[in-house]
Biotite code that builds the C-alpha atoms (Angstrom):
import biotite.structure as struc

atoms = struc.array([
    struc.Atom([29.568, -120.139, 33.219], chain_id="A", res_id=1, res_name="MET", atom_name="CA", element="C"),
    struc.Atom([27.578, -119.227, 36.416], chain_id="A", res_id=2, res_name="THR", atom_name="CA", element="C"),
    struc.Atom([29.002, -122.657, 37.863], chain_id="A", res_id=3, res_name="PHE", atom_name="CA", element="C"),
    struc.Atom([32.420, -121.382, 37.729], chain_id="A", res_id=4, res_name="LEU", atom_name="CA", element="C"),
    struc.Atom([31.110, -117.844, 39.078], chain_id="A", res_id=5, res_name="TYR", atom_name="CA", element="C"),
    struc.Atom([29.545, -119.604, 41.976], chain_id="A", res_id=6, res_name="VAL", atom_name="CA", element="C"),
    struc.Atom([32.315, -121.847, 42.859], chain_id="A", res_id=7, res_name="ALA", atom_name="CA", element="C"),
    struc.Atom([34.786, -119.039, 42.933], chain_id="A", res_id=8, res_name="LEU", atom_name="CA", element="C"),
    struc.Atom([32.340, -116.807, 45.253], chain_id="A", res_id=9, res_name="ALA", atom_name="CA", element="C"),
    struc.Atom([31.522, -119.730, 47.140], chain_id="A", res_id=10, res_name="GLY", atom_name="CA", element="C"),
    struc.Atom([35.346, -119.998, 47.891], chain_id="A", res_id=11, res_name="ALA", atom_name="CA", element="C"),
    struc.Atom([35.696, -116.179, 48.673], chain_id="A", res_id=12, res_name="LEU", atom_name="CA", element="C"),
    struc.Atom([32.612, -116.426, 50.845], chain_id="A", res_id=13, res_name="GLY", atom_name="CA", element="C"),
    struc.Atom([34.412, -119.273, 53.047], chain_id="A", res_id=14, res_name="SER", atom_name="CA", element="C"),
    struc.Atom([37.590, -117.562, 53.409], chain_id="A", res_id=15, res_name="CYS", atom_name="CA", element="C"),
    struc.Atom([36.020, -114.679, 54.772], chain_id="A", res_id=16, res_name="LEU", atom_name="CA", element="C"),
    struc.Atom([33.865, -116.766, 57.043], chain_id="A", res_id=17, res_name="ARG", atom_name="CA", element="C"),
    struc.Atom([37.152, -118.176, 58.279], chain_id="A", res_id=18, res_name="TYR", atom_name="CA", element="C"),
    struc.Atom([38.871, -114.943, 58.545], chain_id="A", res_id=19, res_name="ALA", atom_name="CA", element="C"),
    struc.Atom([36.067, -113.868, 60.684], chain_id="A", res_id=20, res_name="LEU", atom_name="CA", element="C"),
    struc.Atom([36.244, -116.553, 63.142], chain_id="A", res_id=21, res_name="GLY", atom_name="CA", element="C"),
    struc.Atom([40.048, -115.978, 63.494], chain_id="A", res_id=22, res_name="LEU", atom_name="CA", element="C"),
    struc.Atom([39.347, -112.300, 64.082], chain_id="A", res_id=23, res_name="LEU", atom_name="CA", element="C"),
    struc.Atom([36.585, -113.551, 66.714], chain_id="A", res_id=24, res_name="ALA", atom_name="CA", element="C"),
    struc.Atom([39.238, -115.850, 68.501], chain_id="A", res_id=25, res_name="ARG", atom_name="CA", element="C"),
    struc.Atom([42.212, -113.054, 68.199], chain_id="A", res_id=26, res_name="GLU", atom_name="CA", element="C"),
    struc.Atom([39.565, -110.751, 69.909], chain_id="A", res_id=27, res_name="LEU", atom_name="CA", element="C"),
    struc.Atom([39.511, -113.577, 72.804], chain_id="A", res_id=28, res_name="GLY", atom_name="CA", element="C"),
    struc.Atom([36.049, -114.359, 71.785], chain_id="A", res_id=29, res_name="GLN", atom_name="CA", element="C"),
    struc.Atom([34.271, -118.081, 71.622], chain_id="A", res_id=30, res_name="LEU", atom_name="CA", element="C"),
    struc.Atom([34.678, -119.486, 68.004], chain_id="A", res_id=31, res_name="PRO", atom_name="CA", element="C"),
    struc.Atom([30.535, -119.294, 68.384], chain_id="A", res_id=32, res_name="SER", atom_name="CA", element="C"),
    struc.Atom([30.786, -115.318, 67.978], chain_id="A", res_id=33, res_name="VAL", atom_name="CA", element="C"),
    struc.Atom([32.287, -115.810, 64.608], chain_id="A", res_id=34, res_name="GLY", atom_name="CA", element="C"),
    struc.Atom([29.793, -118.219, 63.673], chain_id="A", res_id=35, res_name="THR", atom_name="CA", element="C"),
    struc.Atom([26.870, -115.964, 64.904], chain_id="A", res_id=36, res_name="TRP", atom_name="CA", element="C"),
    struc.Atom([28.501, -112.720, 63.247], chain_id="A", res_id=37, res_name="THR", atom_name="CA", element="C"),
    struc.Atom([28.611, -114.618, 59.751], chain_id="A", res_id=38, res_name="ALA", atom_name="CA", element="C"),
    struc.Atom([25.014, -115.785, 60.075], chain_id="A", res_id=39, res_name="ASN", atom_name="CA", element="C"),
    struc.Atom([23.647, -112.676, 61.080], chain_id="A", res_id=40, res_name="LEU", atom_name="CA", element="C"),
    struc.Atom([25.739, -110.541, 58.370], chain_id="A", res_id=41, res_name="LEU", atom_name="CA", element="C"),
    struc.Atom([25.256, -113.304, 55.836], chain_id="A", res_id=42, res_name="GLY", atom_name="CA", element="C"),
    struc.Atom([21.451, -113.471, 56.257], chain_id="A", res_id=43, res_name="CYS", atom_name="CA", element="C"),
    struc.Atom([21.436, -109.176, 56.456], chain_id="A", res_id=44, res_name="LEU", atom_name="CA", element="C"),
    struc.Atom([23.331, -109.086, 53.186], chain_id="A", res_id=45, res_name="VAL", atom_name="CA", element="C"),
    struc.Atom([21.144, -111.674, 51.676], chain_id="A", res_id=46, res_name="MET", atom_name="CA", element="C"),
    struc.Atom([18.211, -110.080, 52.165], chain_id="A", res_id=47, res_name="GLY", atom_name="CA", element="C"),
    struc.Atom([19.345, -106.681, 50.954], chain_id="A", res_id=48, res_name="PHE", atom_name="CA", element="C"),
    struc.Atom([20.509, -108.755, 47.463], chain_id="A", res_id=49, res_name="VAL", atom_name="CA", element="C"),
    struc.Atom([17.631, -110.578, 47.258], chain_id="A", res_id=50, res_name="SER", atom_name="CA", element="C"),
    struc.Atom([15.470, -107.906, 47.448], chain_id="A", res_id=51, res_name="GLN", atom_name="CA", element="C"),
    struc.Atom([17.316, -105.251, 45.524], chain_id="A", res_id=52, res_name="TRP", atom_name="CA", element="C"),
    struc.Atom([17.425, -108.101, 42.588], chain_id="A", res_id=53, res_name="ALA", atom_name="CA", element="C"),
    struc.Atom([13.722, -108.112, 42.444], chain_id="A", res_id=54, res_name="LEU", atom_name="CA", element="C"),
    struc.Atom([13.518, -104.432, 42.111], chain_id="A", res_id=55, res_name="GLU", atom_name="CA", element="C"),
    struc.Atom([16.043, -103.571, 39.624], chain_id="A", res_id=56, res_name="ARG", atom_name="CA", element="C"),
    struc.Atom([15.199, -105.526, 36.078], chain_id="A", res_id=57, res_name="PRO", atom_name="CA", element="C"),
    struc.Atom([19.109, -104.982, 35.082], chain_id="A", res_id=58, res_name="GLY", atom_name="CA", element="C"),
    struc.Atom([20.315, -107.036, 37.857], chain_id="A", res_id=59, res_name="PHE", atom_name="CA", element="C"),
    struc.Atom([21.026, -110.229, 36.458], chain_id="A", res_id=60, res_name="SER", atom_name="CA", element="C"),
    struc.Atom([20.151, -113.429, 37.730], chain_id="A", res_id=61, res_name="PRO", atom_name="CA", element="C"),
    struc.Atom([23.635, -114.531, 37.671], chain_id="A", res_id=62, res_name="GLU", atom_name="CA", element="C"),
    struc.Atom([25.282, -112.026, 39.558], chain_id="A", res_id=63, res_name="LEU", atom_name="CA", element="C"),
    struc.Atom([22.074, -112.874, 42.183], chain_id="A", res_id=64, res_name="ARG", atom_name="CA", element="C"),
    struc.Atom([23.221, -116.378, 42.112], chain_id="A", res_id=65, res_name="ILE", atom_name="CA", element="C"),
    struc.Atom([26.636, -115.952, 42.377], chain_id="A", res_id=66, res_name="THR", atom_name="CA", element="C"),
    struc.Atom([26.132, -113.553, 45.494], chain_id="A", res_id=67, res_name="LEU", atom_name="CA", element="C"),
    struc.Atom([23.737, -115.295, 47.112], chain_id="A", res_id=68, res_name="THR", atom_name="CA", element="C"),
    struc.Atom([24.121, -119.049, 46.510], chain_id="A", res_id=69, res_name="VAL", atom_name="CA", element="C"),
    struc.Atom([27.957, -118.296, 45.869], chain_id="A", res_id=70, res_name="GLY", atom_name="CA", element="C"),
    struc.Atom([29.363, -115.852, 48.187], chain_id="A", res_id=71, res_name="LEU", atom_name="CA", element="C"),
    struc.Atom([26.726, -116.128, 50.736], chain_id="A", res_id=72, res_name="LEU", atom_name="CA", element="C"),
    struc.Atom([26.404, -119.503, 50.822], chain_id="A", res_id=73, res_name="GLY", atom_name="CA", element="C"),
    struc.Atom([29.999, -120.037, 51.346], chain_id="A", res_id=74, res_name="GLY", atom_name="CA", element="C"),
    struc.Atom([29.934, -117.381, 54.046], chain_id="A", res_id=75, res_name="PHE", atom_name="CA", element="C"),
    struc.Atom([27.081, -118.356, 56.414], chain_id="A", res_id=76, res_name="THR", atom_name="CA", element="C"),
    struc.Atom([27.652, -121.360, 58.660], chain_id="A", res_id=77, res_name="THR", atom_name="CA", element="C"),
    struc.Atom([24.318, -123.388, 59.561], chain_id="A", res_id=78, res_name="TYR", atom_name="CA", element="C"),
    struc.Atom([26.096, -126.334, 59.845], chain_id="A", res_id=79, res_name="SER", atom_name="CA", element="C"),
    struc.Atom([28.943, -124.763, 62.084], chain_id="A", res_id=80, res_name="ALA", atom_name="CA", element="C"),
    struc.Atom([25.949, -123.788, 64.146], chain_id="A", res_id=81, res_name="PHE", atom_name="CA", element="C"),
    struc.Atom([24.377, -126.748, 64.217], chain_id="A", res_id=82, res_name="ASN", atom_name="CA", element="C"),
    struc.Atom([27.857, -128.507, 65.587], chain_id="A", res_id=83, res_name="GLN", atom_name="CA", element="C"),
    struc.Atom([28.180, -125.688, 68.138], chain_id="A", res_id=84, res_name="GLU", atom_name="CA", element="C"),
    struc.Atom([24.409, -126.177, 69.385], chain_id="A", res_id=85, res_name="VAL", atom_name="CA", element="C"),
    struc.Atom([24.685, -129.762, 69.655], chain_id="A", res_id=86, res_name="LEU", atom_name="CA", element="C"),
    struc.Atom([27.768, -129.853, 71.505], chain_id="A", res_id=87, res_name="GLY", atom_name="CA", element="C"),
    struc.Atom([26.589, -127.462, 74.118], chain_id="A", res_id=88, res_name="TRP", atom_name="CA", element="C"),
    struc.Atom([23.437, -129.737, 74.637], chain_id="A", res_id=89, res_name="LEU", atom_name="CA", element="C"),
    struc.Atom([25.676, -132.937, 74.799], chain_id="A", res_id=90, res_name="ARG", atom_name="CA", element="C"),
    struc.Atom([27.886, -130.937, 77.479], chain_id="A", res_id=91, res_name="GLU", atom_name="CA", element="C"),
    struc.Atom([24.636, -130.144, 79.083], chain_id="A", res_id=92, res_name="GLY", atom_name="CA", element="C"),
    struc.Atom([25.065, -126.982, 78.831], chain_id="A", res_id=93, res_name="ARG", atom_name="CA", element="C"),
    struc.Atom([21.341, -126.529, 77.701], chain_id="A", res_id=94, res_name="THR", atom_name="CA", element="C"),
    struc.Atom([20.676, -123.152, 78.537], chain_id="A", res_id=95, res_name="ALA", atom_name="CA", element="C"),
    struc.Atom([23.708, -121.836, 76.495], chain_id="A", res_id=96, res_name="TRP", atom_name="CA", element="C"),
    struc.Atom([22.532, -123.819, 73.833], chain_id="A", res_id=97, res_name="ALA", atom_name="CA", element="C"),
    struc.Atom([18.702, -122.302, 73.874], chain_id="A", res_id=98, res_name="LEU", atom_name="CA", element="C"),
    struc.Atom([19.725, -118.784, 74.535], chain_id="A", res_id=99, res_name="GLY", atom_name="CA", element="C"),
    struc.Atom([22.478, -119.349, 71.486], chain_id="A", res_id=100, res_name="TYR", atom_name="CA", element="C"),
    struc.Atom([19.879, -120.815, 69.024], chain_id="A", res_id=101, res_name="LEU", atom_name="CA", element="C"),
    struc.Atom([16.828, -118.152, 69.742], chain_id="A", res_id=102, res_name="SER", atom_name="CA", element="C"),
    struc.Atom([19.611, -115.297, 69.425], chain_id="A", res_id=103, res_name="LEU", atom_name="CA", element="C"),
    struc.Atom([20.443, -116.663, 65.822], chain_id="A", res_id=104, res_name="THR", atom_name="CA", element="C"),
    struc.Atom([17.039, -117.554, 64.517], chain_id="A", res_id=105, res_name="VAL", atom_name="CA", element="C"),
    struc.Atom([15.538, -114.171, 65.673], chain_id="A", res_id=106, res_name="VAL", atom_name="CA", element="C"),
    struc.Atom([18.686, -112.518, 65.023], chain_id="A", res_id=107, res_name="GLY", atom_name="CA", element="C"),
    struc.Atom([18.697, -113.956, 61.546], chain_id="A", res_id=108, res_name="ALA", atom_name="CA", element="C"),
    struc.Atom([15.499, -113.289, 60.667], chain_id="A", res_id=109, res_name="LEU", atom_name="CA", element="C"),
    struc.Atom([15.529, -109.740, 61.751], chain_id="A", res_id=110, res_name="GLY", atom_name="CA", element="C"),
    struc.Atom([18.719, -109.015, 59.667], chain_id="A", res_id=111, res_name="ALA", atom_name="CA", element="C"),
    struc.Atom([17.106, -110.511, 56.664], chain_id="A", res_id=112, res_name="ALA", atom_name="CA", element="C"),
    struc.Atom([14.296, -108.276, 57.100], chain_id="A", res_id=113, res_name="SER", atom_name="CA", element="C"),
    struc.Atom([16.235, -105.275, 57.665], chain_id="A", res_id=114, res_name="LEU", atom_name="CA", element="C"),
    struc.Atom([18.493, -106.166, 54.575], chain_id="A", res_id=115, res_name="GLY", atom_name="CA", element="C"),
    struc.Atom([15.119, -105.985, 52.766], chain_id="A", res_id=116, res_name="MET", atom_name="CA", element="C"),
    struc.Atom([14.124, -102.765, 53.922], chain_id="A", res_id=117, res_name="TRP", atom_name="CA", element="C"),
    struc.Atom([17.359, -101.384, 53.391], chain_id="A", res_id=118, res_name="LEU", atom_name="CA", element="C"),
    struc.Atom([17.056, -102.305, 49.527], chain_id="A", res_id=119, res_name="ALA", atom_name="CA", element="C"),
    struc.Atom([13.287, -101.008, 49.301], chain_id="A", res_id=120, res_name="ARG", atom_name="CA", element="C"),
    struc.Atom([14.701, -97.859, 50.998], chain_id="A", res_id=121, res_name="ALA", atom_name="CA", element="C"),
    struc.Atom([17.111, -97.202, 48.431], chain_id="A", res_id=122, res_name="ASN", atom_name="CA", element="C"),
    struc.Atom([15.041, -98.290, 45.041], chain_id="A", res_id=123, res_name="ALA", atom_name="CA", element="C"),
])
């Protein structure tokens, strides 16, 4: 049954990511803004859920897997992130690519750490 939950949550996460990308475009942003937002938000929630689950014995492993592997796995966009960075490098936009790469990696680590801290603070 966990496979079904992961699949359904992954589909939902993918739809949410797509909607975020559409919203970014609608607001006149580059598509990478939607990707960046999904990655950081996904890392924040992943850190929170992972820490929350560790500190609560009643938090089922199935729910943790459904949320992290399914929903957040479908929501985050590492492959799109890679494609955007590589595209900018191919276009000779090296500074843009390296800046986006740095902001994403540092931001993702910071977001995950913040999520873990929030979970601990709510324990």
